[in-house]
Every structure is written in C-alpha cells, then in structure tokens.
TIRO-835195 format. One record per residue: x, y, z of N, C-alpha, C in turn; residue in three letters. Coordinates in steps of 0.001 Angstrom, whole numbers, padded with zeros to 6 digits, always signed. Layout:
XYZXYZXYZALA/...
//
This chain:
+001081-001197+000002-000063-000031-000024+000862+001079+000004MET/+000797+002344-000829+001589+003299-000962+001069+004357+000158SER/+002036+004991+000402+001670+006106+001311+000494+007195+001165ARG/+000719+007643-000240-000501+008405-000758-001794+007432-000660THR/-002111+006387-001089-003266+005483-000654-003499+005466+000663VAL/-002587+005242+001418-002999+004977+002650-003622+006227+003502CYS/-002757+007505+003006-003209+008514+003630-004875+009418+003142VAL/-005065+008653+001812-006189+008844+001353-007440+008353+002070LEU/-007109+006640+002431-008060+006073+003177-008211+006648+004278LEU/-007342+007006+005099-007347+008016+006249-008163+008958+006132LEU/-008042+009732+005202-008974+011149+005014-010173+010751+005147ALA/-010526+009862+004078-011903+009296+003844-012426+008817+005163LEU/-012064+008341+005847-012512+007599+007265-012425+008666+008132LEU/-011939+009859+008026-011747+010808+008986-010867+010959+009895GLY/-009800+009875+009660-008460+009816+010336-007604+010665+009814ILE/-007202+011481+010933-006172+012789+010525-004839+012154+010724ALA/-004275+012137+009408-003007+011458+009032-001903+012473+010011PRO/-000979+011503+010773-000132+011910+011673+001271+011996+011041VAL/+001854+013419+010881+003122+013516+010261+004123+013871+011295PHE/+003920+013973+012522+004631+014505+013507+005959+013063+013700ALA/+006892+013540+014338+007926+012547+014542+007195+011103+014936ALA/+007671+010165+014400+007095+008655+014580+008271+008167+015369VAL/+008374+007315+016323+009621+006703+016843+009891+005631+015914PRO/+011274+005409+015734+011543+004258+014830+011397+003105+015067ALA/+011197+001964+014288+010913+000560+014264+011700+000018+015540ASP/+011283-000773+016130+011874-001668+016826+013241-002497+016254ALA/+014209-002828+016660+015383-003637+015946+014980-004596+015378ASP/+015131-004732+014159+014938-006059+013295+013352-006237+012893GLY/+012600-005006+012974+011158-005063+012798+011104-004343+011485CYS/+010099-004908+010503+009707-004368+009491+008289-004679+008751LYS/+007527-004196+007861+006502-004434+007581+006440-005746+006533ASP/+005616-006470+006459+005672-007822+005676+004405-007897+004848PHE/+004651-007532+003852+003586-007531+002613+002229-006806+002783PHE/+001871-006460+003951+000642-005355+004381+001501-004270+005123VAL/+001163-003035+004602+001637-001893+005002+000842-001400+006524SER/+001504-000569+007272+000996-000138+008485+000250+001268+008130ARG/-000511+001660+008814-001304+002989+009031-000209+004146+009070LEU/-000420+005051+008447+000488+006499+008765+000413+006818+010051VAL/+001486+006887+010872+001707+007543+011978+002075+006469+013049GLY/+002323+005225+012424+002388+003888+013757+003694+003564+013276TYR/+004493+002956+014500+005700+002424+014193+005474+001029+014935SER/+006328+000170+014589+006444-001338+014852+007125-001194+016504ILE/+006461-001437+017494+007110-001514+018850+007706-003054+019106THR/+007009-003983+018733+007367-005311+019026+007258-006154+017593GLU/+007861-007289+017570+007825-008232+016351+008150-009459+016789CYS/+008056-010690+016139+008659-011815+016102+008683-012451+014722THR/+009495-013031+014093+009214-013627+012859+009723-015111+012731GLN/+009518-016012+012047+009988-017181+011917+009949-017492+010381SER/+011049-018402+009937+011146-018719+008592+010068-020126+008388ASP/+009882-020751+009361+009058-021717+008947+008340-021848+010619PHE/+007133-021858+010793+006362-021944+011939+004820-022216+011418ASP/+003929-021987+012376+002514-022043+011668+001797-020961+012910SER/+000303-020675+012383-000435-019733+013069-001622-020137+012836PHE/-002610-020098+013600-004076-020571+013562-004926-019167+013309ILE/-005590-018894+011883-006048-017718+011663-007747-018200+011890PHE/-008371-017231+012132-010052-017423+012354-010676-017398+011050ALA/-011634-018152+010790-012325-018115+009453-014032-017972+009615GLU/-013927-017862+011131-015498-017762+011575-015513-018086+013295GLY/-016596-018028+013612-016513-018212+015366-016419-019349+015500GLN/-016243-020659+015008-015719-021649+015241-014887-022260+014284THR/-014793-021849+013176-013714-022196+011997-012470-021722+012174VAL/-011706-022670+012036-009922-022102+012063-009404-022805+010846GLN/-008075-021970+010339-007255-022517+009518-005723-022433+010013ALA/-005126-023623+010059-003898-023550+010523-003108-023351+009290GLU/-002340-022192+009393-001167-022047+008404+000231-022036+008560VAL/+000886-023064+007792+002336-022967+007894+003113-022153+007063GLN/+004411-021742+007377+005227-021319+006532+005991-020176+006968GLY/+006299-018931+006296+006811-017679+007061+005981-017167+007895LYS/+006198-016762+009209+005112-016196+010087+005796-014862+010547ILE/+004937-013792+010403+005486-012656+011302+004284-012177+012047VAL/+004683-011561+013098+003603-010920+014249+004439-009534+014496HIS/+003605-008378+014177+003882-007207+014198+002982-006342+015260ASN/+003554-005758+016203+002763-004692+017036+002824-003372+016531THR/+001600-002494+016103+001942-001019+015718+001410-000308+016684TYR/+002227+001139+017084+001416+002002+017921+001645+003250+017557SER/+000942+004092+018172+000941+005643+017747+001955+005998+018691GLN/+002485+007449+018473+003142+008147+019485+002430+008551+020836PRO/+002990+008627+021804+002114+008829+023072+001361+009835+022821ASP/+002038+011095+022055+001479+012281+022220+000436+012564+020884ASP/+000321+011636+020120-000658+011563+019186-002081+011260+019625ALA/-003012+012055+018810-004565+011609+018709-004913+010310+018492THR/-005425+009529+019332-005671+008090+019184-006717+007802+018179ALA/-006403+007007+017121-007465+006768+016267-008567+005714+016990ASN/-009744+005369+016346-010786+004539+017264-010212+003213+016491SER/-010562+002123+017228-010630+000691+016851-011186+000447+015595ALA/-012413+001128+015401-013217+001127+014306-012747+001195+013156VAL/-012236+002715+013144-011706+003191+012247-010388+002469+011573LYS/-009572+001953+012520-008578+001319+012317-008948-000064+011606VAL/-009886-000595+011905-010286-002135+011079-010923-001673+009950ARG/-011779-000608+009817-012252-000361+008489-011278+000328+007339GLN/-010393+000888+007995-009362+001412+006982-008434+000006+006467ASN/-008266-001041+007165-007770-002235+006886-008578-002952+005819TYR/-009863-003011+006098-010856-003652+005297-010789-003133+004036VAL/-011016-001602+003652-010775-000877+002347-009539-000945+001845ASN/-008459-000976+002452-007053-001041+001716-006895-002600+001181ALA/-007153-003691+002175-007022-004934+001662-008101-005310+000681LEU/-009321-005259+000520-010028-005381-000638-009796-004639-001941GLN/-009242-003357-001739-008595-002609-002803-007235-003139-003393GLY/-006627-004090-002684-005362-004850-003175-005610-006144-003478SER/-006713-006374-003709-007067-007845-004209-007138-009112-003018GLY/-007478-008677-001844-007388-009400-000933-009155-010005-000627TRP/-009371-010961-000046-010516-011477+000172-010711-011546+001756THR/-011996-010819+002182-011976-010802+003607-012262-012104+004086ILE/-011925-012859+004876-012362-014178+005345-013168-013929+006624VAL/-012919-013098+007493-013898-012957+008631-013559-011668+009313TYR/-014795-011062+009680-014668-009727+010414-015532-009666+011189ASN/-015342-009021+012383-015817-009041+013766-015292-007824+014330ASP/-015919-007245+015573-015383-006327+016125-014005-006495+016839PRO/-013756-007933+017036-012383-008331+017566-011395-008589+016627ASP/-011826-009218+015412-010921-009835+014563-011175-009813+013228LEU/-010169-009350+012353-010101-009265+011046-009162-010120+010216LEU/-009478-010750+009304-008922-012075+008838-009165-012007+007306VAL/-008023-011867+006337-008110-011733+004926-006961-012963+004328ALA/-006982-013051+002960-006466-014097+002632-006278-013470+001228LYS/-005098-013893+000510-004662-013543-000737-003968-014670-001557GLN/-004128-014790-002794-002991-015580-003729-002510-014555-004525ILE/-001071-014631-004442-000638-013525-005469+000865-014272-005885LYS/+000965-014292-007208+001883-015041-007766+002130-016619-007411ASN/+001142-017032-007174+001082-018654-006797+001321-018757-005491GLY/+001299-017536-004556+001521-017738-003067+000470-017398-002283GLN/+000195-018186-001590-001168-017960-000475-000543-017154+000674GLU/-001227-016005+000914-000868-015193+001990-002016-014895+002958ARG/-001699-014872+004523-002921-014478+005207-002348-013313+006174TRP/-003495-012396+006730-003140-011741+007579-004332-011699+008449VAL/-004266-011326+009720-005181-011029+010848-004789-009975+011590GLN/-005784-009119+011949-005773-008103+012735-006519-008517+013952LEU/-005662-008044+014934-006392-008102+016374-005834-007410+017407ASP/-006050-007554+018704-005621-006632+019916-005717-005200+019516ASP/-006811-004827+018765-007058-003481+018279-007534-002637+019350ASN/-006461-001816+019648-007153-000547+020453-007130+000753+020042GLY/-006881+000945+018664-006676+002203+018060-005637+002960+017814GLY/-004932+003016+019080-003702+003676+019403-002528+002659+018964SER/-003089+001273+018941-002293+000295+018879-003079-000964+018300PHE/-002421-001875+017438-003047-003180+017162-001757-004019+016626TYR/-002171-005108+016371-001327-006206+015940-001759-007048+014667LYS/-000785-007336+013811-000840-007814+012640-000235-009238+012779LEU/-000709-010279+012592-000639-011523+012227-000174-011982+010629HIS/+000878-012316+010393+001078-012434+008801+001664-013692+008613LEU/+001168-014582+007358+001677-015555+006940+001995-016116+005580ALA/+003042-016378+005213+003144-016910+003895+003249-018461+003602GLN/+002301-018888+003110+002062-020261+003195+003433-020902+002461LYS/+004018-022052+003034+005113-022873+002230+005348-024066+003044ALA/+005762-024967+002351+006038-026300+002747+007369-026188+003601GLY/+007666-027204+004254+009011-027124+005347+009876-026939+004124MET/+010945-026057+004454+012196-026059+003529+013366-026913+004215GLN/+014034-027707+003322+015240-028332+004207+016552-028153+003303GLN/+017516-027781+004111+018977-027558+003391+019250-028848+003016SER/+019932-028714+001820+020234-030219+001283+021237-031044+002112VAL/+020931-032044+002455+021984-032934+003231+022974-033626+002272VAL/+024211-033466+002437+025107-034001+001471+025237-035575+001580THR/+025818-036026+000607+026048-037735+000515+026732-037816+001995ALA/+027814-037101+002427+028626-037207+003400+027847-037294+004511ASP/+026821-036225+004767+025857-036166+005993+025331-037455+006044ASP/+024587-037940+004875+023807-039261+004794+024511-040505+005262MET/+025869-040484+004735+026667-041634+005126+027377-041578+006687ALA/+027314-040597+007580+027815-040259+008739+026475-040690+009432SER/+025298-040379+009265+024172-040726+009910+023958-041950+009846ALA/+024198-042666+008702+023830-044107+008546+024753-045026+009249LEU/+026159-044806+009133+027234-045337+010217+026779-045249+011382ASN/+026452-043935+011795+026179-043724+013179+024948-044364+014060ARG/+023650-044194+013231+022544-044353+013638+021804-045487+012669ASP/+022112-045975+011686+021605-046734+010719+020348-046328+009857GLY/+020300-045000+010052+018995-044436+009270+019113-042911+009566ARG/+018440-042479+008420+018152-040657+008408+016933-040502+007592ILE/+016320-039443+008050+015212-039130+007845+015361-037638+006878SER/+014411-037904+005680+014949-036807+004801+013106-036378+004215LEU/+013276-035065+004386+011988-034486+003650+012085-034115+002392HIS/+011609-034924+001451+011472-034940+000161+009942-034659-000203ILE/+009873-033475-000914+008690-032920-001273+007948-033499-002568ASN/+006869-033919-002527+006090-034410-003449+004523-033773-003562PHE/+004279-033988-004813+002946-033036-005181+001695-033699-004398ASP/+000908-032742-003834-000257-033166-002595-000643-034381-003388THR/-000967-035416-002242-001579-036617-002452-001312-037487-003601ALA/-000032-037422-004168+000518-038268-005083+002099-038466-005003ASN/+002646-039255-005376+004067-039814-005656+004990-039107-006631ALA/+004566-037882-007147+005353-037155-008134+006439-036176-007340THR/+007681-036575-007331+008599-035763-006869+008854-034412-007382ILE/+008657-033233-006402+008605-032034-006652+010180-031805-007354LYS/+010441-030693-008299+011852-030225-008804+012647-030000-007638PRO/+012081-029182-006456+012878-028605-005445+013607-029757-004773ASP/+013332-030885-004905+013921-032015-003836+014886-032880-004993SER/+014954-032506-006168+016067-033173-007087+017370-033160-006227GLN/+017865-031992-005986+019210-032075-005186+019350-033048-004327PRO/+018406-033617-003310+018223-034483-002272+018628-035804-003214ILE/+017908-035834-004013+018035-037348-004784+019230-037344-005459ILE/+019757-036242-006136+021176-036328-006326+022253-036664-005375GLU/+021976-036277-004117+023031-036739-002860+022762-038169-002572GLN/+021516-038676-002786+021441-040084-002512+022182-040894-003660ILE/+022157-040336-004931+022852-041104-006106+024251-041031-005551VAL/+024902-039945-005105+026261-039851-004790+026703-040767-003609ALA/+025744-040959-002556+025876-041713-001436+026085-043102-001928LEU/+025147-043669-002749+024945-045170-003204+026227-045410-004108MET/+026880-044414-005045+027934-044599-005931+029165-044738-004929LYS/+029125-043709-004069+030424-043724-003107+030580-044948-002325GLY/+029818-045571-001990+029869-047032-001417+029022-047945-002010SER/+029847-048783-002889+029090-049883-003692+028553-050879-003014GLY/+028873-051199-001639+028315-052501-000856+027097-051995-000041SER/+026619-050498+000065+025728-050100+000876+024335-050651+000261LEU/+023539-051240+000973+022039-051514+000685+021289-050519+001508LYS/+020063-050295+000957+018960-049441+001702+017672-049820+001805LEU/+016906-049543+002761+015597-049651+002682+015262-048329+002607SER/+014166-047928+001700+013678-046814+001333+012094-046839+001908VAL/+012004-046146+003010+010613-046066+003561+009909-044820+003735GLU/+008668-045182+003065+008001-043633+003194+006983-043692+004271GLY/+006518-042455+004948+005794-042362+005671+004935-041097+005549ASN/+003637-040982+006171+002874-039988+005793+002372-039431+007328THR/+001480-038159+006976+000740-037842+007989-000698-038576+008373ASP/-001613-038266+009127-002678-039104+009441-004072-038265+008551ASN/-003650-037493+007789-004729-036773+006809-005189-037887+005962VAL/-006449-038285+005675-006656-039273+005153-007133-040732+005524GLY/-007495-041690+005048-007648-043025+005395-006360-043803+005711SER/-006373-044641+006381-004999-045502+006909-004586-046195+005658ALA/-005574-046965+004940-005162-047616+003943-004612-046582+002563GLN/-005182-045701+002330-004777-044716+001402-003489-044036+001635SER/-003191-043887+002783-001723-043389+003632-000757-044203+003274ASN/-000984-045801+003423-000305-046863+003310+000066-046995+001631GLN/-000884-046807+000999-000628-047007-000466+000406-045756-001042THR/+000143-044777-000539+000499-043272-000808+002054-043454-000447LEU/+002335-044025+000812+003599-043770+001234+004554-045022+000694SER/+004208-045948+000102+004762-047235-000638+005003-046453-002007LEU/+004114-045881-002588+004357-045073-004015+005519-043989-004037ALA/+005511-043281-002768+006274-042602-002870+008074-042924-002400ARG/+008071-044018-001763+009071-044623-001401+009493-045269-002883ALA/+008787-045980-003632+009048-046573-004701+009530-045364-005983GLN/+008762-044233-005931+009418-043080-006703+010763-042654-006462ALA/+011165-042731-005093+012504-042308-004847+013482-043302-005050VAL/+013166-044558-005067+013959-045695-005653+014195-045431-007296VAL/+012996-045294-007920+013228-045099-009283+014194-043966-009698ALA/+014038-042780-009076+014803-041768-009252+016095-041802-008935ALA/+016602-042474-008058+018005-042683-007814+018505-043614-008741VAL/+017721-045061-008934+018156-045822-009885+018360-045100-011421ALA/+017438-044104-011609+017550-043264-012927+019160-042475-012987SER/+019713-042507-011743+020973-041771-011805+022259-042758-011774GLY/+021761-043928-012069+022891-045025-012450+023344-045704-011213GLY/+022363-046139-010342+022270-047093-009076+021628-048092-009288VAL/+021955-049455-009380+021205-050462-009429+019989-050601-008255ASP/+018847-050672-008818+017724-050581-008008+017542-051837-007216ALA/+018384-052997-007442+018391-054224-006567+018886-053733-005374ALA/+019779-052770-005138+020398-052329-003788+019506-051751-002987ARG/+018291-051187-003454+017062-050504-002638+015937-051361-002606MET/+015090-051363-001294+013853-051943-001207+012815-050675-000800THR/+011796-050503-001541+010945-049415-001074+009831-050298-000437ALA/+009684-049532+000861+008560-049758+002029+007736-048704+002239VAL/+006443-048815+002631+005482-047792+002938+005007-048175+004419GLY/+005466-047236+005208+004399-047431+006615+003227-046498+006686TYR/+002703-045656+005655+001704-044831+006157+001823-044004+007060GLY/+000790-043873+007751+000766-043101+009339+001423-043741+010425GLN/+001522-044758+010217+001738-045800+011416+003152-045403+012332THR/+004072-044431+011709+005354-044464+012425+005570-042596+012380LYS/+004774-041831+013297+004908-040646+013505+006162-039974+014340PRO/+006419-039059+013759+007700-038706+014762+007396-037352+015538VAL/+005963-036820+015055+005635-035523+015544+004199-035466+015769ALA/+003690-034280+016580+002512-034391+016789+001411-034194+015442ASP/+000672-035246+015130-000148-034903+013889-001221-034060+013997ASN/-001469-033255+015201-002560-032401+015485-002024-030925+015003SER/-000943-030638+014832-000478-029278+014321-000038-029571+012769THR/+000042-028677+011872+000461-028579+010332+002090-028605+010371GLU/+002675-027876+011340+004182-028409+011755+004676-029681+011855ALA/+003616-030256+012971+004051-031844+013308+003656-032840+012064GLY/+002494-032421+011198+002251-033412+009999+003420-032982+008797ARG/+003850-031930+008971+004853-031672+007759+006252-032732+008186ALA/+006509-032721+009507+007457-033629+009774+007096-034739+009846GLN/+006092-035375+009761+005780-036968+009625+005716-037198+008118ASN/+005583-036133+007274+005487-036660+005780+007192-036858+005216ARG/+007908-037699+005300+009151-038037+005238+009409-039340+004531ARG/+010672-039338+003938+011179-040624+003842+012354-040953+004475VAL/+012257-041915+005046+013711-042579+005839+014372-043501+005032ASP/+015965-043389+004989+016660-044340+004812+017291-045110+005563LEU/+017354-046405+005332+017592-047368+006487+018639-048087+006230VAL/+019820-048380+006735+020914-049097+006267+020459-050739+006618LYS/+020979-051614+005468+020420-052838+005560+021594-053576+005656LYS/
//
C-alpha cells in the first residue's frame, strides 16, 4: 500500500494523518507484505522462516497455516490523537479489498483476509486492536524447507544411527517428486555410488490426513518413486527396497500442521 493511498483512505474515514515525529521501529522489525497505517511504528515483532499460526475463518472455524510467520505490533506516539479501533479496522478492510485480498472473517475483535499472489498464499489477521495500537499476524504459506543434506551427511548418519530421515517434497496426495527435491535425490545417488556395498530400505511415511489404507498406499508409492529416481541416476535398483508405513510411524504431533509436515518424510535405513 503506498503512502498516498494510505493517507487517502485515512482522510476518507476521518482519520487525521499524523506527520509528527514517529519513533523508529524496534530493531529488526519491518512490514511484511501489508503496510502499516500512517503515524504508527512497530514496537514489537517476532518472525520465523517456518512456523504455524491459526487464523480465524469464523466463530468456530479455524485455518492453521504454516510457512513464514510474522507478528507485528504497531503503536502511535504517546502524544498523538488516538484513532478509534473501528476506524483502524475499516481502513484495513478497504485497503485489503482494494489490493485484491478476500475478507475471510470480520467482527469487532478480529479481521482476517487471504490473498493468492504469484502463486503464493498469504494470510493476515488484525487483532488486539485498541486504535492507538494494533497487532498484525501475517503468514506466507510454504512447505517445510530443508537444507540439502550431503552424501557425506547421509553416510555419517547411516554409520552412526543406521538411518536418516529426509523431507522429500511430493505433489499433494501423489508420488510425483517436486523439482526442488532433486538436489536431495542427487545426493542419495552420490551416497550409493560412493559406497558400492551399501544397501538401503527406502521407507515412505505420511501424516494422518486421509484413511490409513490410502496413506499406506501413498507412502509405498512415494518410496518407490525415490527408488526409481535414484536408479535413474545410475544406481542398481536391486540395492534398494521400497517400503510404505503410511501413518503408523509418526515422529511429531499430527494435531498441528508443523507436526504433520515432519511426519511426511522418507527414511533411508541401512540394511
């Protein structure tokens, strides 16, 4: 939102723009894809490259979103004329709708909006709104990102623990490996080529969304897809066995999206 647009909206709503000195934002804090109202600074913030937050979609309906999560608290200077909570909320309703956001939920206590932009799903929630201060919770949805584990890392873990868990990304509800996981496949190929005697059990695991039978079938298909991808890199497929455990071996709490993301994994087990 540009300064001009924001000031215009404030004027239309009878909010006097404040151009007096506004304190600097707290260290490390900044807007995240939704701009502040004129005359406010960020007094507190927290941010995480991967976490989850529960957004309201109704009085009894909620959506848990995982990805990059930012929480910003905005405040007016102590000597500024305080805006009303109603005007703050309505200003955001107008500004968000004007920028292509969909208002998901709006009551006197909460405002929630959602936007799909350039293929990315974004969420914002306005709450704790006292007019002179308010809080924005923002999320840019994304799957768990994993730094590429090298062949040496895999070899060390297998020698030490006999197994290693990898978060290989697949298309939703099927066994197609996403392009962003190709570097991990390449490192498994390097691992196998670096140790000609190594044999692996490639074990697929899922979260608990869906039926137990469909998850078992999916986990096996994903393990088979990994075996096929590694074999296509020049490794004898006979050195690998594909196994599917479905939802039977969780390593995290399936009641949260972050936990379910950890459970959707492929384990390499030394035979």
